[in-house]
C-alpha positions in Angstrom: 0.0 0.0 0.0 1.0 3.6 -0.5 -0.5 6.9 0.5 -3.1 8.1 -1.9 -1.9 11.5 -3.1 -3.6 11.9 -6.5 -2.4 11.6 -10.0 -1.5 15.0 -11.5 0.4 15.6 -14.7 3.8 16.9 -13.6 5.4 19.8 -15.4 9.0 20.3 -16.1 10.6 21.3 -12.7 12.0 24.8 -12.1 15.5 25.3 -10.8 14.2 25.9 -7.2 12.0 22.8 -7.3 15.0 20.7 -8.6 17.2 22.0 -5.8 14.6 21.3 -3.2 13.9 17.8 -4.5 17.6 17.0 -4.6 18.0 18.2 -1.0 15.0 16.1 0.2 16.1 12.9 -1.4 19.7 13.4 -0.3 18.6 13.6 3.3 16.4 10.5 3.0 18.3 8.2 0.7 21.9 9.4 0.5 24.4 10.8 -1.9 24.0 8.3 -4.8 20.2 8.8 -4.8 20.8 12.6 -5.0 23.2 12.2 -8.0 20.7 9.9 -9.7 17.9 12.4 -9.1 20.0 15.3 -10.5 20.7 13.3 -13.7 17.1 12.3 -14.2 15.7 15.8 -13.5 17.9 17.2 -16.2 16.3 14.9 -18.8 12.9 13.6 -19.9 13.7 10.0 -19.1 16.8 7.8 -19.2 17.5 4.1 -19.6 19.8 2.5 -17.1 22.8 2.5 -19.5 22.2 6.1 -20.4 21.9 7.0 -16.8 25.2 5.3 -15.9 27.0 7.0 -18.8 25.6 10.4 -17.8 26.7 10.0 -14.2 30.1 8.9 -15.3 30.5 12.0 -17.5 29.3 14.3 -14.7 31.8 12.8 -12.1 34.9 14.8 -11.5 38.2 13.2 -12.6 39.4 13.0 -9.0 36.1 11.3 -7.8 34.8 7.8 -8.3 31.5 7.5 -10.3 28.8 5.3 -8.7 28.8 1.7 -9.8 26.0 0.1 -11.7 25.0 -1.8 -8.5 24.8 1.5 -6.5 22.7 3.1 -9.2 20.3 0.1 -9.2 19.9 0.3 -5.4 19.2 4.0 -5.6 16.6 3.5 -8.3 15.0 0.7 -6.1 14.8 3.1 -3.1 13.2 5.8 -5.2 10.7 3.4 -6.7 9.8 1.9 -3.3 8.9 5.4 -2.1 6.8 6.4 -5.2 9.4 9.0 -6.3 10.4 7.2 -9.5 8.3 6.8 -12.6 9.0 3.8 -14.9 7.9 4.0 -18.5 8.3 1.2 -21.1 10.1 2.3 -24.3 11.0 0.6 -27.5 14.2 -1.3 -28.2 17.3 0.8 -28.3 19.8 0.5 -31.2 22.1 -2.4 -30.7 19.9 -4.0 -28.0 18.9 -7.0 -30.1 15.3 -5.9 -30.3 14.4 -6.3 -26.6 12.3 -3.6 -25.0 13.5 -1.7 -22.0 12.3 1.0 -19.6 13.1 4.7 -19.0 13.3 6.3 -15.5 12.2 9.8 -14.5 11.6 11.6 -11.2 8.1 12.4 -10.1 8.6 15.9 -8.7 5.2 16.2 -7.1 5.6 13.0 -5.2 9.0 14.1 -3.9 7.6 17.4 -2.8 4.8 15.7 -0.9 7.5 14.5 1.6 7.4 17.9 3.1 3.9 17.3 4.3 4.5 13.9 5.9 3.9 15.3 9.5 0.6 16.7 8.4 -0.4 13.3 6.8 0.3 11.5 10.1 -1.6 14.0 12.2 -4.6 13.9 9.9 -4.6 10.0 10.0 -4.5 10.2 13.8 -7.5 12.6 13.9 -9.5 10.4 11.6 -8.6 6.9 12.8 -6.9 7.3 16.2 -3.6 5.8 17.2 -4.1 2.9 14.7 -4.2 5.4 11.8 -1.2 7.2 13.0 0.8 3.9 13.3 -0.3 2.8 9.8 0.5 6.1 8.1 3.9 6.4 9.8 4.8 2.8 8.7 3.9 3.5 5.1 5.6 6.9 4.9 8.8 5.6 6.5 9.1 2.3 4.5 7.3 3.3 1.3 5.2 0.5 -0.3 4.4 -2.1 2.3 2.2 -5.2 2.6 -0.1 -5.6 5.6 1.0 -9.2 6.3 4.7 -8.2 6.3 4.4 -5.1 8.5 1.5 -6.1 10.8 3.8 -7.4 13.5 5.9 -4.3 13.7 2.9 -2.1 13.7 1.3 -4.1 16.5 4.3 -3.6 18.8 4.4 0.1 17.9 0.6 0.5 18.7 0.9 -1.4 22.0 3.8 0.9 23.1 2.0 4.0 22.1 -1.1 2.9 24.0 1.0 2.3 27.1 2.6 5.7 26.8 -0.7 7.4 26.4 -2.1 5.6 29.5 1.0 6.6 31.5 0.5 10.2 30.6 -3.2 10.1 31.6 -2.4 8.4 34.9 0.4 10.8 35.7 -1.9 13.7 34.9 -4.6 12.3 37.1 -2.5 11.2 40.1 0.1 14.0 39.8 3.0 11.6 39.9 4.9 9.4 37.5 3.3 6.1 36.7 5.1 2.8 37.3 6.8 1.0 34.5 4.8 -1.6 32.7 5.8 -5.2 32.1 6.4 -7.0 28.8 3.8 -6.8 26.1 1.7 -9.9 26.2 0.3 -12.0 23.2 -3.3 -11.1 24.0 -2.5 -7.4 23.9 -0.7 -7.9 20.5 -3.7 -9.9 19.1 -6.0 -7.0 20.0 -3.6 -4.5 18.4 -3.5 -6.6 15.2 -7.2 -6.8 15.0 -7.6 -3.0 15.4 -4.9 -2.4 12.9 -6.6 -4.6 10.3 -9.9 -2.8 10.8 -8.3 0.6 10.6 -6.2 -0.5 7.5 -9.4 -1.5 5.6 -11.2 1.7 6.6 -8.3 3.9 5.4 -8.3 2.0 2.1 -12.0 2.5 1.7 -11.8 6.2 2.4 -8.7 6.5 0.0 -6.2 7.6 2.7 -4.1 4.8 1.3 -4.2 3.1 -2.1 -3.2 -0.2 -3.6 0.0 -0.4 -5.6 -0.6 -2.1 -8.9 2.1 -4.1 -10.8 4.1 -2.2 -13.4 2.7 -2.4 -16.9 5.7 -2.7 -19.1 3.9 -3.3 -22.3 5.2 -1.2 -25.2 2.4 0.2 -27.3 3.3 -0.5 -30.9 1.9 1.6 -33.8 -0.8 -0.1 -35.8 0.5 -1.5 -39.1 -1.3 -0.5 -42.3 -3.0 -3.3 -44.2 -1.1 -4.7 -47.2 -3.2 -4.9 -50.4 -2.4 -7.4 -53.2 -0.5 -6.0 -56.2 -3.4 -6.6 -58.6 -5.6 -4.4 -56.5 -3.0 -1.7 -56.4 -2.5 -1.9 -60.2 -6.3 -1.8 -60.7 -6.5 1.4 -58.6 -3.7 3.0 -60.6 -5.4 2.1 -64.0 -8.8 3.4 -62.8 -7.2 6.6 -61.7 -5.5 7.0 -65.1 -8.8 6.3 -67.0 -10.7 8.8 -64.9 -8.0 11.4 -65.5 -8.1 10.7 -69.3 -11.9 11.1 -69.4 -11.7 14.3 -67.5 -9.1 15.7 -69.9 -11.2 14.8 -72.9 -14.3 16.5 -71.5 -12.2 19.6 -70.7 -10.8 19.7 -74.2 -14.3 19.4 -75.7 -15.6 22.3 -73.6 -12.6 24.4 -74.5 -13.1 23.8 -78.3 -16.8 24.7 -78.1 -16.1 28.0 -76.3 -13.4 29.0 -78.9 -15.9 29.0 -81.9 -16.6 32.3 -83.8 -19.3 34.4 -82.2 -21.3 34.6 -85.5 -21.3 30.9 -86.4 -24.3 28.8 -85.4 -24.6 25.1 -85.5 -27.5 23.3 -87.2 -30.6 22.7 -85.1 -29.4 25.2 -82.6 -32.1 27.7 -81.4 -31.4 31.4 -81.7 -32.3 34.1 -79.2 -36.0 34.1 -80.4 -36.3 30.4 -80.0 -36.4 29.7 -83.8 -34.4 26.8 -85.1 -32.3 27.6 -88.1 -31.5 24.6 -90.3 -28.3 24.5 -92.1 -28.4 24.8 -95.9 
């Protein structure tokens, strides 16, 4: 699951947006992710080989360019957190005809990271501690599955409940509450049940959304139908005949208009409607 943030068409980033995105992703994912982000933001989409070549050219002679493994790890981190867009493209020259993908940075998704505290607070107001724990887990780890993260979220929810109870008891009694013991299995089962219910409600109300598998199908242009040679020759002959008839009609009309004004053909009525026969 991932936080539902809407699907808006992103425009080409400005210089200030590019600098802000690089700073955010450097703080969250490290130096290699920032360099990958900078290279992708300066283009409209790069294949893996093109990205590696661009990073190698942009690296100073005294520095070491990131390896292909480091670039792949950075791309995986960005994809895990919905910051990377993957677009299928046609086969590149010299690739043997196999299709590949191009990578680009989703600037809007990267800028949403500035609002993560607001997202967590809003989830807490709408769904309680369970909503806060779920939203925090998704925003920290990116795309997660409920069955894989339920155990960690159950422990986190149990600890937050105990801390909240301690604060309430301390405020009521005016003294610090005693330390609690180890979290029991019954308490964890209750937390798991509440988390599942809150998870479903958040999905229904579109606070979180399902992540669909990547569609890497390349849309090929439709091929024009091939007609037999005889049909093609027939069309050419028909066009030539039509053109010949048109030229003949035009020649006849031109010859008729070029006759002398005083000459009159036989059986042709004059202005008074009288037919003059030729002698």
